PAZAMAR-645836 format. One record per residue (C-alpha): chain; y, z, x; residue in three letters. Coordinates in nm, 3 decimals. Layout:
N
site lovex:A north:Y up:Z east:X roza:ALA
...
//
This chain:
108
site lovex:A north:-2.821 up:-1.179 east:-2.532 roza:MET
site lovex:A north:-2.433 up:-1.102 east:-2.606 roza:PRO
site lovex:A north:-2.333 up:-1.188 east:-2.985 roza:ILE
site lovex:A north:-2.097 up:-1.453 east:-2.962 roza:ALA
site lovex:A north:-1.691 up:-1.353 east:-3.150 roza:PRO
site lovex:A north:-1.573 up:-1.549 east:-3.475 roza:LYS
site lovex:A north:-1.291 up:-1.664 east:-3.299 roza:ASP
site lovex:A north:-1.280 up:-1.753 east:-2.997 roza:PRO
site lovex:A north:-1.089 up:-1.498 east:-2.741 roza:MET
site lovex:A north:-0.718 up:-1.606 east:-2.544 roza:PRO
site lovex:A north:-0.776 up:-1.615 east:-2.200 roza:LEU
site lovex:A north:-0.681 up:-1.327 east:-1.994 roza:PRO
site lovex:A north:-0.393 up:-1.348 east:-1.759 roza:THR
site lovex:A north:-0.214 up:-1.191 east:-1.453 roza:GLY
site lovex:A north:-0.403 up:-0.891 east:-1.368 roza:ILE
site lovex:A north:-0.674 up:-0.941 east:-1.589 roza:GLU
site lovex:A north:-0.722 up:-1.284 east:-1.555 roza:ALA
site lovex:A north:-0.730 up:-1.181 east:-1.170 roza:ILE
site lovex:A north:-1.009 up:-0.913 east:-1.246 roza:VAL
site lovex:A north:-1.234 up:-1.199 east:-1.471 roza:CYS
site lovex:A north:-1.201 up:-1.372 east:-1.129 roza:ASN
site lovex:A north:-1.318 up:-1.113 east:-0.896 roza:ASP
site lovex:A north:-1.637 up:-1.070 east:-1.170 roza:ILE
site lovex:A north:-1.729 up:-1.396 east:-1.154 roza:ALA
site lovex:A north:-1.724 up:-1.413 east:-0.713 roza:ARG
site lovex:A north:-1.935 up:-1.046 east:-0.713 roza:ARG
site lovex:A north:-2.186 up:-1.273 east:-1.001 roza:GLN
site lovex:A north:-2.224 up:-1.531 east:-0.721 roza:GLN
site lovex:A north:-2.212 up:-1.313 east:-0.448 roza:PHE
site lovex:A north:-2.508 up:-1.097 east:-0.630 roza:GLY
site lovex:A north:-2.737 up:-1.408 east:-0.737 roza:ILE
site lovex:A north:-2.664 up:-1.539 east:-0.366 roza:ASN
site lovex:A north:-2.828 up:-1.239 east:-0.163 roza:LYS
site lovex:A north:-3.012 up:-1.118 east:-0.454 roza:TYR
site lovex:A north:-3.167 up:-1.464 east:-0.628 roza:GLY
site lovex:A north:-3.083 up:-1.330 east:-0.941 roza:THR
site lovex:A north:-2.787 up:-1.196 east:-1.234 roza:THR
site lovex:A north:-2.780 up:-0.802 east:-1.287 roza:VAL
site lovex:A north:-2.934 up:-0.914 east:-1.605 roza:ALA
site lovex:A north:-3.221 up:-1.093 east:-1.500 roza:ASP
site lovex:A north:-3.272 up:-0.761 east:-1.253 roza:ASN
site lovex:A north:-3.560 up:-0.598 east:-1.394 roza:PRO
site lovex:A north:-3.494 up:-0.268 east:-1.224 roza:LEU
site lovex:A north:-3.535 up:0.076 east:-1.398 roza:ASP
site lovex:A north:-3.290 up:0.265 east:-1.558 roza:LEU
site lovex:A north:-3.303 up:0.485 east:-1.281 roza:TYR
site lovex:A north:-3.296 up:0.210 east:-1.023 roza:ASP
site lovex:A north:-2.952 up:0.188 east:-1.177 roza:TRP
site lovex:A north:-2.812 up:0.486 east:-1.215 roza:LEU
site lovex:A north:-2.913 up:0.486 east:-0.831 roza:ARG
site lovex:A north:-2.717 up:0.224 east:-0.756 roza:HIS
site lovex:A north:-2.420 up:0.322 east:-0.987 roza:ALA
site lovex:A north:-2.427 up:0.645 east:-0.827 roza:TYR
site lovex:A north:-2.484 up:0.538 east:-0.448 roza:GLU
site lovex:A north:-2.135 up:0.251 east:-0.544 roza:GLU
site lovex:A north:-1.969 up:0.565 east:-0.668 roza:THR
site lovex:A north:-1.980 up:0.717 east:-0.341 roza:LEU
site lovex:A north:-1.904 up:0.476 east:-0.149 roza:ASP
site lovex:A north:-1.582 up:0.452 east:-0.407 roza:LYS
site lovex:A north:-1.466 up:0.782 east:-0.331 roza:ALA
site lovex:A north:-1.464 up:0.730 east:0.057 roza:ILE
site lovex:A north:-1.237 up:0.419 east:0.041 roza:TYR
site lovex:A north:-1.009 up:0.670 east:-0.161 roza:LEU
site lovex:A north:-0.963 up:0.892 east:0.018 roza:ARG
site lovex:A north:-1.006 up:0.693 east:0.328 roza:ARG
site lovex:A north:-0.703 up:0.508 east:0.110 roza:THR
site lovex:A north:-0.569 up:0.801 east:0.103 roza:MET
site lovex:A north:-0.498 up:0.956 east:0.424 roza:GLU
site lovex:A north:-0.369 up:0.582 east:0.565 roza:GLN
site lovex:A north:-0.032 up:0.665 east:0.261 roza:ILE
site lovex:A north:-0.017 up:1.014 east:0.381 roza:GLU
site lovex:A north:0.007 up:0.897 east:0.739 roza:ARG
site lovex:A north:0.223 up:0.647 east:0.659 roza:ASP
site lovex:A north:0.400 up:0.932 east:0.450 roza:ARG
site lovex:A north:0.477 up:1.184 east:0.715 roza:ARG
site lovex:A north:0.572 up:0.884 east:1.003 roza:PHE
site lovex:A north:0.848 up:0.765 east:0.695 roza:THR
site lovex:A north:0.951 up:1.133 east:0.721 roza:THR
site lovex:A north:0.985 up:1.156 east:1.041 roza:ALA
site lovex:A north:1.202 up:0.805 east:1.123 roza:GLN
site lovex:A north:1.404 up:0.924 east:0.842 roza:GLN
site lovex:A north:1.457 up:1.279 east:0.986 roza:MET
site lovex:A north:1.539 up:1.127 east:1.295 roza:SER
site lovex:A north:1.792 up:0.921 east:1.133 roza:ALA
site lovex:A north:1.894 up:1.169 east:1.005 roza:ILE
site lovex:A north:1.957 up:1.375 east:1.337 roza:HIS
site lovex:A north:2.119 up:1.046 east:1.506 roza:GLU
site lovex:A north:2.379 up:1.008 east:1.227 roza:ALA
site lovex:A north:2.433 up:1.409 east:1.212 roza:VAL
site lovex:A north:2.499 up:1.395 east:1.639 roza:GLN
site lovex:A north:2.745 up:1.149 east:1.598 roza:TYR
site lovex:A north:2.943 up:1.269 east:1.338 roza:LEU
site lovex:A north:2.952 up:1.626 east:1.556 roza:ASN
site lovex:A north:3.070 up:1.357 east:1.808 roza:LYS
site lovex:A north:3.328 up:1.214 east:1.623 roza:LEU
site lovex:A north:3.438 up:1.532 east:1.430 roza:SER
site lovex:A north:3.460 up:1.732 east:1.820 roza:ASP
site lovex:A north:3.740 up:1.402 east:1.950 roza:ALA
site lovex:A north:3.872 up:1.333 east:1.647 roza:ILE
site lovex:A north:4.010 up:1.769 east:1.701 roza:GLU
site lovex:A north:4.033 up:1.745 east:2.071 roza:ASN
site lovex:A north:4.233 up:1.429 east:2.017 roza:GLY
site lovex:A north:3.952 up:1.249 east:2.304 roza:THR
site lovex:A north:3.826 up:0.894 east:2.244 roza:GLU
site lovex:A north:3.642 up:0.839 east:2.004 roza:LEU
site lovex:A north:3.265 up:0.771 east:2.028 roza:PRO
site lovex:A north:3.063 up:0.433 east:1.972 roza:LYS
site lovex:A north:2.893 up:0.444 east:1.710 roza:GLY
//
């Protein structure tokens, strides 16, 4: 049984409060799914380590997938920026030519 602190802890705020709420929701999910809390679950140490290891592998997969999405988004954003720069340079070249030749300025 956990030992209660001597002084009451302040309630968390911000991100910490969100994490605490996530933990409470996850605990309730586990109780509903498995019918017990982690503290009361009779698994042996090896099984707990195996579960943690498997969840760590899942986490690595989720992280890598997210990194791939960020890389795709960055490439797309870079391509958009390069296209906009290319269009701007083309317009400036047309503008420069029009000024140099005394012709009508291009619409931009």
